[in-house]
Structures are given as C-alpha cells and as structure tokens.
HTML snippet that shows the backbone in 3Dmol.js (N, CA, C, O; Angstrom):
<script src="https://3Dmol.org/build/3Dmol-min.js"></script>
<div id="view" style="width:600px;height:400px;position:relative"></div>
<script>
const pdb = `
ATOM      1  N   CYS A   1     -60.634 -63.887-133.107  1.00  0.00           N
ATOM      2  CA  CYS A   1     -61.259 -64.618-132.022  1.00  0.00           C
ATOM      3  C   CYS A   1     -62.194 -63.665-131.258  1.00  0.00           C
ATOM      4  O   CYS A   1     -61.834 -62.524-130.969  1.00  0.00           O
ATOM      5  N   MET A   2     -63.362 -64.142-130.950  1.00  0.00           N
ATOM      6  CA  MET A   2     -64.365 -63.327-130.275  1.00  0.00           C
ATOM      7  C   MET A   2     -64.306 -63.580-128.770  1.00  0.00           C
ATOM      8  O   MET A   2     -64.387 -64.725-128.326  1.00  0.00           O
ATOM      9  N   ASN A   3     -64.165 -62.514-127.991  1.00  0.00           N
ATOM     10  CA  ASN A   3     -64.198 -62.685-126.543  1.00  0.00           C
ATOM     11  C   ASN A   3     -65.619 -62.406-126.032  1.00  0.00           C
ATOM     12  O   ASN A   3     -66.523 -62.125-126.819  1.00  0.00           O
ATOM     13  N   GLN A   4     -65.805 -62.486-124.716  1.00  0.00           N
ATOM     14  CA  GLN A   4     -67.133 -62.303-124.126  1.00  0.00           C
ATOM     15  C   GLN A   4     -67.755 -60.968-124.488  1.00  0.00           C
ATOM     16  O   GLN A   4     -68.931 -60.892-124.846  1.00  0.00           O
ATOM     17  N   LYS A   5     -66.965 -59.929-124.393  1.00  0.00           N
ATOM     18  CA  LYS A   5     -67.475 -58.583-124.648  1.00  0.00           C
ATOM     19  C   LYS A   5     -67.919 -58.428-126.105  1.00  0.00           C
ATOM     20  O   LYS A   5     -68.961 -57.832-126.377  1.00  0.00           O
ATOM     21  N   HIS A   6     -67.128 -58.966-127.043  1.00  0.00           N
ATOM     22  CA  HIS A   6     -67.501 -58.902-128.462  1.00  0.00           C
ATOM     23  C   HIS A   6     -68.771 -59.699-128.736  1.00  0.00           C
ATOM     24  O   HIS A   6     -69.644 -59.248-129.477  1.00  0.00           O
ATOM     25  N   LEU A   7     -68.875 -60.894-128.132  1.00  0.00           N
ATOM     26  CA  LEU A   7     -70.064 -61.724-128.316  1.00  0.00           C
ATOM     27  C   LEU A   7     -71.298 -61.013-127.773  1.00  0.00           C
ATOM     28  O   LEU A   7     -72.347 -60.998-128.417  1.00  0.00           O
ATOM     29  N   LEU A   8     -71.171 -60.433-126.601  1.00  0.00           N
ATOM     30  CA  LEU A   8     -72.291 -59.718-126.003  1.00  0.00           C
ATOM     31  C   LEU A   8     -72.710 -58.531-126.870  1.00  0.00           C
ATOM     32  O   LEU A   8     -73.899 -58.307-127.095  1.00  0.00           O
ATOM     33  N   ARG A   9     -71.732 -57.780-127.350  1.00  0.00           N
ATOM     34  CA  ARG A   9     -72.021 -56.629-128.219  1.00  0.00           C
ATOM     35  C   ARG A   9     -72.725 -57.084-129.499  1.00  0.00           C
ATOM     36  O   ARG A   9     -73.666 -56.434-129.954  1.00  0.00           O
ATOM     37  N   PHE A  10     -72.273 -58.197-130.079  1.00  0.00           N
ATOM     38  CA  PHE A  10     -72.901 -58.739-131.287  1.00  0.00           C
ATOM     39  C   PHE A  10     -74.350 -59.152-131.017  1.00  0.00           C
ATOM     40  O   PHE A  10     -75.244 -58.837-131.802  1.00  0.00           O
ATOM     41  N   ILE A  11     -74.576 -59.852-129.914  1.00  0.00           N
ATOM     42  CA  ILE A  11     -75.933 -60.303-129.572  1.00  0.00           C
ATOM     43  C   ILE A  11     -76.857 -59.107-129.371  1.00  0.00           C
ATOM     44  O   ILE A  11     -77.970 -59.092-129.896  1.00  0.00           O
ATOM     45  N   LYS A  12     -76.411 -58.109-128.619  1.00  0.00           N
ATOM     46  CA  LYS A  12     -77.229 -56.923-128.387  1.00  0.00           C
ATOM     47  C   LYS A  12     -77.517 -56.179-129.688  1.00  0.00           C
ATOM     48  O   LYS A  12     -78.638 -55.726-129.920  1.00  0.00           O
ATOM     49  N   HIS A  13     -76.498 -56.060-130.528  1.00  0.00           N
ATOM     50  CA  HIS A  13     -76.678 -55.378-131.815  1.00  0.00           C
ATOM     51  C   HIS A  13     -77.715 -56.104-132.668  1.00  0.00           C
ATOM     52  O   HIS A  13     -78.610 -55.471-133.229  1.00  0.00           O
ATOM     53  N   LYS A  14     -77.601 -57.406-132.766  1.00  0.00           N
ATOM     54  CA  LYS A  14     -78.549 -58.187-133.565  1.00  0.00           C
ATOM     55  C   LYS A  14     -79.954 -58.125-132.988  1.00  0.00           C
ATOM     56  O   LYS A  14     -80.934 -58.050-133.729  1.00  0.00           O
ATOM     57  N   LEU A  15     -80.050 -58.156-131.665  1.00  0.00           N
ATOM     58  CA  LEU A  15     -81.365 -58.088-131.025  1.00  0.00           C
ATOM     59  C   LEU A  15     -82.036 -56.742-131.284  1.00  0.00           C
ATOM     60  O   LEU A  15     -83.260 -56.675-131.400  1.00  0.00           O
ATOM     61  N   LYS A  16     -81.252 -55.673-131.377  1.00  0.00           N
ATOM     62  CA  LYS A  16     -81.809 -54.354-131.638  1.00  0.00           C
ATOM     63  C   LYS A  16     -82.087 -54.103-133.113  1.00  0.00           C
ATOM     64  O   LYS A  16     -83.075 -53.456-133.459  1.00  0.00           O
ATOM     65  N   THR A  17     -81.210 -54.618-133.993  1.00  0.00           N
ATOM     66  CA  THR A  17     -81.346 -54.305-135.421  1.00  0.00           C
ATOM     67  C   THR A  17     -82.070 -55.379-136.232  1.00  0.00           C
ATOM     68  O   THR A  17     -82.623 -55.079-137.290  1.00  0.00           O
ATOM     69  N   SER A  18     -82.076 -56.618-135.757  1.00  0.00           N
ATOM     70  CA  SER A  18     -82.677 -57.714-136.537  1.00  0.00           C
ATOM     71  C   SER A  18     -83.506 -58.646-135.667  1.00  0.00           C
ATOM     72  O   SER A  18     -83.291 -59.857-135.705  1.00  0.00           O
ATOM     73  N   PRO A  19     -84.445 -58.126-134.887  1.00  0.00           N
ATOM     74  CA  PRO A  19     -85.198 -58.995-133.982  1.00  0.00           C
ATOM     75  C   PRO A  19     -86.128 -59.971-134.699  1.00  0.00           C
ATOM     76  O   PRO A  19     -86.540 -60.973-134.114  1.00  0.00           O
ATOM     77  N   ASN A  20     -86.462 -59.690-135.953  1.00  0.00           N
ATOM     78  CA  ASN A  20     -87.411 -60.537-136.679  1.00  0.00           C
ATOM     79  C   ASN A  20     -86.740 -61.565-137.589  1.00  0.00           C
ATOM     80  O   ASN A  20     -87.419 -62.244-138.359  1.00  0.00           O
ATOM     81  N   ASP A  21     -85.425 -61.682-137.508  1.00  0.00           N
ATOM     82  CA  ASP A  21     -84.724 -62.717-138.279  1.00  0.00           C
ATOM     83  C   ASP A  21     -85.027 -64.087-137.707  1.00  0.00           C
ATOM     84  O   ASP A  21     -85.009 -64.276-136.490  1.00  0.00           O
ATOM     85  N   LEU A  22     -85.307 -65.048-138.583  1.00  0.00           N
ATOM     86  CA  LEU A  22     -85.520 -66.420-138.131  1.00  0.00           C
ATOM     87  C   LEU A  22     -84.187 -67.011-137.704  1.00  0.00           C
ATOM     88  O   LEU A  22     -83.222 -67.003-138.469  1.00  0.00           O
ATOM     89  N   VAL A  23     -84.135 -67.522-136.483  1.00  0.00           N
ATOM     90  CA  VAL A  23     -82.878 -68.030-135.949  1.00  0.00           C
ATOM     91  C   VAL A  23     -82.960 -69.464-135.440  1.00  0.00           C
ATOM     92  O   VAL A  23     -81.932 -70.074-135.146  1.00  0.00           O
ATOM     93  N   LEU A  24     -84.167 -70.008-135.332  1.00  0.00           N
ATOM     94  CA  LEU A  24     -84.317 -71.347-134.771  1.00  0.00           C
ATOM     95  C   LEU A  24     -85.462 -72.072-135.453  1.00  0.00           C
ATOM     96  O   LEU A  24     -86.548 -71.525-135.644  1.00  0.00           O
ATOM     97  N   ARG A  25     -85.194 -73.299-135.810  1.00  0.00           N
ATOM     98  CA  ARG A  25     -86.231 -74.167-136.364  1.00  0.00           C
ATOM     99  C   ARG A  25     -86.184 -75.454-135.558  1.00  0.00           C
ATOM    100  O   ARG A  25     -85.154 -76.126-135.495  1.00  0.00           O
ATOM    101  N   GLU A  26     -87.316 -75.791-134.940  1.00  0.00           N
ATOM    102  CA  GLU A  26     -87.365 -77.012-134.147  1.00  0.00           C
ATOM    103  C   GLU A  26     -88.668 -77.746-134.412  1.00  0.00           C
ATOM    104  O   GLU A  26     -89.654 -77.157-134.854  1.00  0.00           O
ATOM    105  N   GLU A  27     -88.653 -79.028-134.138  1.00  0.00           N
ATOM    106  CA  GLU A  27     -89.840 -79.842-134.338  1.00  0.00           C
ATOM    107  C   GLU A  27     -90.513 -80.069-132.999  1.00  0.00           C
ATOM    108  O   GLU A  27     -89.898 -80.572-132.059  1.00  0.00           O
ATOM    109  N   VAL A  28     -91.792 -79.691-132.920  1.00  0.00           N
ATOM    110  CA  VAL A  28     -92.579 -79.863-131.707  1.00  0.00           C
ATOM    111  C   VAL A  28     -93.841 -80.622-132.070  1.00  0.00           C
ATOM    112  O   VAL A  28     -94.665 -80.138-132.846  1.00  0.00           O
ATOM    113  N   ASN A  29     -93.992 -81.820-131.505  1.00  0.00           N
ATOM    114  CA  ASN A  29     -95.172 -82.649-131.790  1.00  0.00           C
ATOM    115  C   ASN A  29     -95.382 -82.840-133.288  1.00  0.00           C
ATOM    116  O   ASN A  29     -96.482 -82.623-133.796  1.00  0.00           O
ATOM    117  N   SER A  30     -94.347 -83.238-133.984  1.00  0.00           N
ATOM    118  CA  SER A  30     -94.369 -83.495-135.433  1.00  0.00           C
ATOM    119  C   SER A  30     -94.688 -82.241-136.251  1.00  0.00           C
ATOM    120  O   SER A  30     -95.070 -82.347-137.416  1.00  0.00           O
ATOM    121  N   GLU A  31     -94.538 -81.085-135.668  1.00  0.00           N
ATOM    122  CA  GLU A  31     -94.785 -79.836-136.370  1.00  0.00           C
ATOM    123  C   GLU A  31     -93.532 -78.966-136.294  1.00  0.00           C
ATOM    124  O   GLU A  31     -92.922 -78.837-135.232  1.00  0.00           O
ATOM    125  N   VAL A  32     -93.155 -78.375-137.416  1.00  0.00           N
ATOM    126  CA  VAL A  32     -91.967 -77.525-137.456  1.00  0.00           C
ATOM    127  C   VAL A  32     -92.346 -76.126-136.976  1.00  0.00           C
ATOM    128  O   VAL A  32     -93.287 -75.513-137.480  1.00  0.00           O
ATOM    129  N   VAL A  33     -91.598 -75.640-135.997  1.00  0.00           N
ATOM    130  CA  VAL A  33     -91.827 -74.316-135.436  1.00  0.00           C
ATOM    131  C   VAL A  33     -90.584 -73.475-135.704  1.00  0.00           C
ATOM    132  O   VAL A  33     -89.465 -73.894-135.410  1.00  0.00           O
ATOM    133  N   GLU A  34     -90.789 -72.291-136.262  1.00  0.00           N
ATOM    134  CA  GLU A  34     -89.693 -71.370-136.526  1.00  0.00           C
ATOM    135  C   GLU A  34     -89.817 -70.191-135.571  1.00  0.00           C
ATOM    136  O   GLU A  34     -90.899 -69.631-135.393  1.00  0.00           O
ATOM    137  N   LEU A  35     -88.687 -69.820-134.956  1.00  0.00           N
ATOM    138  CA  LEU A  35     -88.683 -68.710-134.006  1.00  0.00           C
ATOM    139  C   LEU A  35     -87.755 -67.602-134.482  1.00  0.00           C
ATOM    140  O   LEU A  35     -86.691 -67.862-135.043  1.00  0.00           O
ATOM    141  N   THR A  36     -88.171 -66.378-134.253  1.00  0.00           N
ATOM    142  CA  THR A  36     -87.321 -65.226-134.540  1.00  0.00           C
ATOM    143  C   THR A  36     -86.389 -64.999-133.353  1.00  0.00           C
ATOM    144  O   THR A  36     -86.573 -65.588-132.288  1.00  0.00           O
ATOM    145  N   LEU A  37     -85.402 -64.154-133.542  1.00  0.00           N
ATOM    146  CA  LEU A  37     -84.483 -63.838-132.461  1.00  0.00           C
ATOM    147  C   LEU A  37     -85.242 -63.261-131.264  1.00  0.00           C
ATOM    148  O   LEU A  37     -84.961 -63.620-130.120  1.00  0.00           O
ATOM    149  N   GLN A  38     -86.186 -62.385-131.518  1.00  0.00           N
ATOM    150  CA  GLN A  38     -86.966 -61.793-130.427  1.00  0.00           C
ATOM    151  C   GLN A  38     -87.770 -62.858-129.683  1.00  0.00           C
ATOM    152  O   GLN A  38     -87.857 -62.817-128.456  1.00  0.00           O
ATOM    153  N   GLN A  39     -88.354 -63.802-130.402  1.00  0.00           N
ATOM    154  CA  GLN A  39     -89.124 -64.870-129.765  1.00  0.00           C
ATOM    155  C   GLN A  39     -88.242 -65.758-128.891  1.00  0.00           C
ATOM    156  O   GLN A  39     -88.672 -66.215-127.832  1.00  0.00           O
ATOM    157  N   VAL A  40     -87.014 -66.002-129.334  1.00  0.00           N
ATOM    158  CA  VAL A  40     -86.079 -66.803-128.535  1.00  0.00           C
ATOM    159  C   VAL A  40     -85.787 -66.083-127.220  1.00  0.00           C
ATOM    160  O   VAL A  40     -85.810 -66.702-126.156  1.00  0.00           O
ATOM    161  N   PHE A  41     -85.515 -64.794-127.288  1.00  0.00           N
ATOM    162  CA  PHE A  41     -85.237 -64.043-126.065  1.00  0.00           C
ATOM    163  C   PHE A  41     -86.479 -63.887-125.201  1.00  0.00           C
ATOM    164  O   PHE A  41     -86.375 -63.850-123.975  1.00  0.00           O
ATOM    165  N   ASP A  42     -87.654 -63.794-125.820  1.00  0.00           N
ATOM    166  CA  ASP A  42     -88.898 -63.769-125.048  1.00  0.00           C
ATOM    167  C   ASP A  42     -89.083 -65.088-124.299  1.00  0.00           C
ATOM    168  O   ASP A  42     -89.512 -65.097-123.145  1.00  0.00           O
ATOM    169  N   ARG A  43     -88.762 -66.184-124.947  1.00  0.00           N
ATOM    170  CA  ARG A  43     -88.875 -67.505-124.326  1.00  0.00           C
ATOM    171  C   ARG A  43     -87.935 -67.623-123.114  1.00  0.00           C
ATOM    172  O   ARG A  43     -88.270 -68.259-122.115  1.00  0.00           O
ATOM    173  N   MET A  44     -86.763 -67.002-123.225  1.00  0.00           N
ATOM    174  CA  MET A  44     -85.804 -67.037-122.120  1.00  0.00           C
ATOM    175  C   MET A  44     -86.086 -65.941-121.089  1.00  0.00           C
ATOM    176  O   MET A  44     -85.415 -65.861-120.061  1.00  0.00           O
ATOM    177  N   GLN A  45     -87.083 -65.101-121.371  1.00  0.00           N
ATOM    178  CA  GLN A  45     -87.472 -63.992-120.505  1.00  0.00           C
ATOM    179  C   GLN A  45     -86.307 -63.035-120.265  1.00  0.00           C
ATOM    180  O   GLN A  45     -86.019 -62.649-119.132  1.00  0.00           O
ATOM    181  N   LEU A  46     -85.640 -62.662-121.367  1.00  0.00           N
ATOM    182  CA  LEU A  46     -84.517 -61.727-121.319  1.00  0.00           C
ATOM    183  C   LEU A  46     -84.753 -60.585-122.296  1.00  0.00           C
ATOM    184  O   LEU A  46     -85.359 -60.766-123.352  1.00  0.00           O
ATOM    185  N   THR A  47     -84.264 -59.405-121.925  1.00  0.00           N
ATOM    186  CA  THR A  47     -84.290 -58.256-122.828  1.00  0.00           C
ATOM    187  C   THR A  47     -82.852 -57.806-123.062  1.00  0.00           C
ATOM    188  O   THR A  47     -81.943 -58.223-122.345  1.00  0.00           O
ATOM    189  N   ALA A  48     -82.650 -56.964-124.054  1.00  0.00           N
ATOM    190  CA  ALA A  48     -81.309 -56.464-124.366  1.00  0.00           C
ATOM    191  C   ALA A  48     -80.721 -55.699-123.183  1.00  0.00           C
ATOM    192  O   ALA A  48     -79.506 -55.698-122.986  1.00  0.00           O
ATOM    193  N   HIS A  49     -81.564 -55.061-122.407  1.00  0.00           N
ATOM    194  CA  HIS A  49     -81.079 -54.273-121.264  1.00  0.00           C
ATOM    195  C   HIS A  49     -80.583 -55.165-120.121  1.00  0.00           C
ATOM    196  O   HIS A  49     -79.764 -54.732-119.311  1.00  0.00           O
ATOM    197  N   GLU A  50     -81.065 -56.387-120.052  1.00  0.00           N
ATOM    198  CA  GLU A  50     -80.676 -57.303-118.975  1.00  0.00           C
ATOM    199  C   GLU A  50     -79.396 -58.072-119.280  1.00  0.00           C
ATOM    200  O   GLU A  50     -78.845 -58.734-118.400  1.00  0.00           O
ATOM    201  N   LEU A  51     -78.927 -57.991-120.502  1.00  0.00           N
ATOM    202  CA  LEU A  51     -77.760 -58.769-120.901  1.00  0.00           C
ATOM    203  C   LEU A  51     -76.478 -58.134-120.390  1.00  0.00           C
ATOM    204  O   LEU A  51     -76.293 -56.920-120.483  1.00  0.00           O
ATOM    205  N   SER A  52     -75.595 -58.965-119.850  1.00  0.00           N
ATOM    206  CA  SER A  52     -74.294 -58.498-119.370  1.00  0.00           C
ATOM    207  C   SER A  52     -73.268 -59.607-119.558  1.00  0.00           C
ATOM    208  O   SER A  52     -73.624 -60.751-119.840  1.00  0.00           O
ATOM    209  N   VAL A  53     -72.015 -59.269-119.402  1.00  0.00           N
ATOM    210  CA  VAL A  53     -70.951 -60.270-119.509  1.00  0.00           C
ATOM    211  C   VAL A  53     -71.146 -61.348-118.444  1.00  0.00           C
ATOM    212  O   VAL A  53     -70.925 -62.531-118.705  1.00  0.00           O
ATOM    213  N   ASP A  54     -71.559 -60.937-117.251  1.00  0.00           N
ATOM    214  CA  ASP A  54     -71.786 -61.910-116.176  1.00  0.00           C
ATOM    215  C   ASP A  54     -72.941 -62.851-116.500  1.00  0.00           C
ATOM    216  O   ASP A  54     -72.844 -64.053-116.253  1.00  0.00           O
ATOM    217  N   SER A  55     -74.029 -62.323-117.048  1.00  0.00           N
ATOM    218  CA  SER A  55     -75.166 -63.185-117.382  1.00  0.00           C
ATOM    219  C   SER A  55     -74.867 -64.060-118.600  1.00  0.00           C
ATOM    220  O   SER A  55     -75.453 -65.131-118.756  1.00  0.00           O
ATOM    221  N   LEU A  56     -73.964 -63.609-119.451  1.00  0.00           N
ATOM    222  CA  LEU A  56     -73.563 -64.400-120.616  1.00  0.00           C
ATOM    223  C   LEU A  56     -72.920 -65.707-120.176  1.00  0.00           C
ATOM    224  O   LEU A  56     -73.245 -66.770-120.707  1.00  0.00           O
ATOM    225  N   ASP A  57     -72.010 -65.636-119.208  1.00  0.00           N
ATOM    226  CA  ASP A  57     -71.429 -66.804-118.554  1.00  0.00           C
ATOM    227  C   ASP A  57     -70.818 -67.811-119.528  1.00  0.00           C
ATOM    228  O   ASP A  57     -71.201 -68.981-119.529  1.00  0.00           O
ATOM    229  N   VAL A  58     -69.875 -67.365-120.351  1.00  0.00           N
ATOM    230  CA  VAL A  58     -69.201 -68.274-121.290  1.00  0.00           C
ATOM    231  C   VAL A  58     -67.689 -68.150-121.237  1.00  0.00           C
ATOM    232  O   VAL A  58     -67.019 -68.324-122.254  1.00  0.00           O
ATOM    233  N   SER A  59     -67.150 -67.858-120.080  1.00  0.00           N
ATOM    234  CA  SER A  59     -65.701 -67.662-119.992  1.00  0.00           C
ATOM    235  C   SER A  59     -64.953 -68.980-120.065  1.00  0.00           C
ATOM    236  O   SER A  59     -65.409 -70.001-119.550  1.00  0.00           O
ATOM    237  N   ALA A  60     -63.813 -68.942-120.703  1.00  0.00           N
ATOM    238  CA  ALA A  60     -62.948 -70.115-120.802  1.00  0.00           C
ATOM    239  C   ALA A  60     -62.010 -70.138-119.601  1.00  0.00           C
ATOM    240  O   ALA A  60     -61.617 -69.094-119.081  1.00  0.00           O
ATOM    241  N   THR A  61     -61.662 -71.333-119.176  1.00  0.00           N
ATOM    242  CA  THR A  61     -60.717 -71.480-118.074  1.00  0.00           C
ATOM    243  C   THR A  61     -59.586 -72.392-118.516  1.00  0.00           C
ATOM    244  O   THR A  61     -59.776 -73.261-119.367  1.00  0.00           O
ATOM    245  N   HIS A  62     -58.422 -72.196-117.945  1.00  0.00           N
ATOM    246  CA  HIS A  62     -57.280 -73.019-118.312  1.00  0.00           C
ATOM    247  C   HIS A  62     -57.437 -74.453-117.827  1.00  0.00           C
ATOM    248  O   HIS A  62     -56.851 -75.364-118.411  1.00  0.00           O
ATOM    249  N   SER A  63     -58.214 -74.671-116.775  1.00  0.00           N
ATOM    250  CA  SER A  63     -58.407 -76.024-116.263  1.00  0.00           C
ATOM    251  C   SER A  63     -59.324 -76.843-117.163  1.00  0.00           C
ATOM    252  O   SER A  63     -59.465 -78.051-116.973  1.00  0.00           O
ATOM    253  N   MET A  64     -59.944 -76.197-118.135  1.00  0.00           N
ATOM    254  CA  MET A  64     -60.883 -76.889-119.012  1.00  0.00           C
ATOM    255  C   MET A  64     -60.265 -77.206-120.374  1.00  0.00           C
ATOM    256  O   MET A  64     -60.964 -77.194-121.387  1.00  0.00           O
ATOM    257  N   GLU A  65     -58.965 -77.488-120.407  1.00  0.00           N
ATOM    258  CA  GLU A  65     -58.304 -77.746-121.691  1.00  0.00           C
ATOM    259  C   GLU A  65     -58.965 -78.872-122.471  1.00  0.00           C
ATOM    260  O   GLU A  65     -59.030 -78.820-123.699  1.00  0.00           O
ATOM    261  N   SER A  66     -59.454 -79.887-121.773  1.00  0.00           N
ATOM    262  CA  SER A  66     -60.093 -81.003-122.466  1.00  0.00           C
ATOM    263  C   SER A  66     -61.464 -80.627-123.012  1.00  0.00           C
ATOM    264  O   SER A  66     -62.045 -81.381-123.792  1.00  0.00           O
ATOM    265  N   THR A  67     -61.992 -79.464-122.610  1.00  0.00           N
ATOM    266  CA  THR A  67     -63.287 -79.009-123.102  1.00  0.00           C
ATOM    267  C   THR A  67     -63.300 -78.901-124.619  1.00  0.00           C
ATOM    268  O   THR A  67     -64.287 -79.262-125.260  1.00  0.00           O
ATOM    269  N   PHE A  68     -62.220 -78.410-125.191  1.00  0.00           N
ATOM    270  CA  PHE A  68     -62.196 -78.157-126.621  1.00  0.00           C
ATOM    271  C   PHE A  68     -61.986 -79.413-127.457  1.00  0.00           C
ATOM    272  O   PHE A  68     -62.083 -79.360-128.683  1.00  0.00           O
ATOM    273  N   PHE A  69     -61.702 -80.539-126.812  1.00  0.00           N
ATOM    274  CA  PHE A  69     -61.500 -81.784-127.542  1.00  0.00           C
ATOM    275  C   PHE A  69     -62.757 -82.636-127.589  1.00  0.00           C
ATOM    276  O   PHE A  69     -62.830 -83.592-128.362  1.00  0.00           O
ATOM    277  N   ARG A  70     -63.753 -82.297-126.765  1.00  0.00           N
ATOM    278  CA  ARG A  70     -65.006 -83.058-126.749  1.00  0.00           C
ATOM    279  C   ARG A  70     -66.169 -82.091-126.888  1.00  0.00           C
ATOM    280  O   ARG A  70     -66.345 -81.190-126.069  1.00  0.00           O
ATOM    281  N   PHE A  71     -66.960 -82.288-127.935  1.00  0.00           N
ATOM    282  CA  PHE A  71     -68.056 -81.374-128.239  1.00  0.00           C
ATOM    283  C   PHE A  71     -69.097 -81.350-127.132  1.00  0.00           C
ATOM    284  O   PHE A  71     -69.645 -80.287-126.841  1.00  0.00           O
ATOM    285  N   ASP A  72     -69.392 -82.497-126.498  1.00  0.00           N
ATOM    286  CA  ASP A  72     -70.394 -82.531-125.435  1.00  0.00           C
ATOM    287  C   ASP A  72     -69.957 -81.699-124.234  1.00  0.00           C
ATOM    288  O   ASP A  72     -70.787 -81.030-123.620  1.00  0.00           O
ATOM    289  N   ARG A  73     -68.674 -81.728-123.889  1.00  0.00           N
ATOM    290  CA  ARG A  73     -68.176 -80.897-122.787  1.00  0.00           C
ATOM    291  C   ARG A  73     -68.221 -79.421-123.157  1.00  0.00           C
ATOM    292  O   ARG A  73     -68.552 -78.573-122.328  1.00  0.00           O
ATOM    293  N   PHE A  74     -67.890 -79.126-124.392  1.00  0.00           N
ATOM    294  CA  PHE A  74     -67.941 -77.744-124.863  1.00  0.00           C
ATOM    295  C   PHE A  74     -69.373 -77.208-124.754  1.00  0.00           C
ATOM    296  O   PHE A  74     -69.581 -76.091-124.280  1.00  0.00           O
ATOM    297  N   ASN A  75     -70.353 -77.994-125.187  1.00  0.00           N
ATOM    298  CA  ASN A  75     -71.747 -77.566-125.138  1.00  0.00           C
ATOM    299  C   ASN A  75     -72.230 -77.340-123.716  1.00  0.00           C
ATOM    300  O   ASN A  75     -72.985 -76.400-123.465  1.00  0.00           O
ATOM    301  N   ARG A  76     -71.809 -78.188-122.776  1.00  0.00           N
ATOM    302  CA  ARG A  76     -72.200 -78.014-121.380  1.00  0.00           C
ATOM    303  C   ARG A  76     -71.611 -76.732-120.799  1.00  0.00           C
ATOM    304  O   ARG A  76     -72.271 -76.041-120.022  1.00  0.00           O
ATOM    305  N   LYS A  77     -70.382 -76.414-121.170  1.00  0.00           N
ATOM    306  CA  LYS A  77     -69.690 -75.254-120.621  1.00  0.00           C
ATOM    307  C   LYS A  77     -70.175 -73.948-121.246  1.00  0.00           C
ATOM    308  O   LYS A  77     -70.272 -72.937-120.551  1.00  0.00           O
ATOM    309  N   TYR A  78     -70.475 -73.949-122.526  1.00  0.00           N
ATOM    310  CA  TYR A  78     -70.773 -72.720-123.251  1.00  0.00           C
ATOM    311  C   TYR A  78     -72.230 -72.648-123.669  1.00  0.00           C
ATOM    312  O   TYR A  78     -72.555 -72.788-124.847  1.00  0.00           O
ATOM    313  N   ASN A  79     -73.101 -72.428-122.702  1.00  0.00           N
ATOM    314  CA  ASN A  79     -74.512 -72.169-122.961  1.00  0.00           C
ATOM    315  C   ASN A  79     -74.760 -70.714-122.598  1.00  0.00           C
ATOM    316  O   ASN A  79     -74.980 -70.396-121.430  1.00  0.00           O
ATOM    317  N   PRO A  80     -74.726 -69.821-123.595  1.00  0.00           N
ATOM    318  CA  PRO A  80     -74.926 -68.413-123.271  1.00  0.00           C
ATOM    319  C   PRO A  80     -76.209 -68.181-122.488  1.00  0.00           C
ATOM    320  O   PRO A  80     -77.262 -68.713-122.837  1.00  0.00           O
ATOM    321  N   PHE A  81     -76.119 -67.401-121.447  1.00  0.00           N
ATOM    322  CA  PHE A  81     -77.220 -67.068-120.565  1.00  0.00           C
ATOM    323  C   PHE A  81     -77.815 -68.296-119.894  1.00  0.00           C
ATOM    324  O   PHE A  81     -78.959 -68.263-119.440  1.00  0.00           O
ATOM    325  N   GLY A  82     -77.044 -69.384-119.829  1.00  0.00           N
ATOM    326  CA  GLY A  82     -77.482 -70.585-119.149  1.00  0.00           C
ATOM    327  C   GLY A  82     -78.573 -71.360-119.868  1.00  0.00           C
ATOM    328  O   GLY A  82     -79.252 -72.185-119.257  1.00  0.00           O
ATOM    329  N   ASP A  83     -78.746 -71.107-121.138  1.00  0.00           N
ATOM    330  CA  ASP A  83     -79.819 -71.767-121.896  1.00  0.00           C
ATOM    331  C   ASP A  83     -79.245 -72.376-123.165  1.00  0.00           C
ATOM    332  O   ASP A  83     -78.579 -71.691-123.941  1.00  0.00           O
ATOM    333  N   SER A  84     -79.497 -73.640-123.372  1.00  0.00           N
ATOM    334  CA  SER A  84     -78.927 -74.331-124.529  1.00  0.00           C
ATOM    335  C   SER A  84     -79.575 -73.919-125.846  1.00  0.00           C
ATOM    336  O   SER A  84     -79.095 -74.293-126.916  1.00  0.00           O
ATOM    337  N   ILE A  85     -80.649 -73.160-125.779  1.00  0.00           N
ATOM    338  CA  ILE A  85     -81.330 -72.724-127.004  1.00  0.00           C
ATOM    339  C   ILE A  85     -80.408 -71.840-127.849  1.00  0.00           C
ATOM    340  O   ILE A  85     -80.538 -71.797-129.073  1.00  0.00           O
ATOM    341  N   LEU A  86     -79.483 -71.139-127.202  1.00  0.00           N
ATOM    342  CA  LEU A  86     -78.538 -70.319-127.957  1.00  0.00           C
ATOM    343  C   LEU A  86     -77.317 -71.132-128.293  1.00  0.00           C
ATOM    344  O   LEU A  86     -76.394 -70.625-128.930  1.00  0.00           O
TER     345      LEU A  86
END
`;
const viewer = $3Dmol.createViewer("view");
viewer.addModel(pdb, "pdb");
viewer.setStyle({}, {cartoon: {color: "spectrum"}});
viewer.zoomTo();
viewer.render();
</script>
C-alpha cells in the first residue's frame, strides 16, 4: 500500500527521470492532444521543488469510510495537488 510520502517520492522521481513520458491523452475541439508529464505539471504551474505532502493533499480519514465504496466520492477526495488532471 502506498502512503502519501511514497506517492510524493514516486511523483518527484518520475518528474525528474521521465518528464517526457506521455501521460495524458484528451480530446480538445475534436482534436486529440497528448501531454507529457512535464507539460501536465507546467499546466498546473508546479515544479518538483514545490511538491510536498501538504500540497499533495490526499490523506485518508476514518470518517470517510463510504468514500471507498463510491468512485465519485473517491475522485472528489483524492485529487493530488487539488487538480483532477492527475
């Protein structure tokens, strides 16, 4: 199981070692746009140095037990860095 610190370490490692990997494909105005990991972070205006456990903001709480039973609630709660693009 990956905790916040492991997830953050993984994201930073990938951003430093594989910034040109394609990580997102979306359709914009009937055109397919592919973004690299670096482009995604540029869009969010974040750098590897700005990333922290606090900015990651994906901690689980015991009061959110029903979160894991509904995908829509899970998605609302777990948007790393407050952006659904990740």
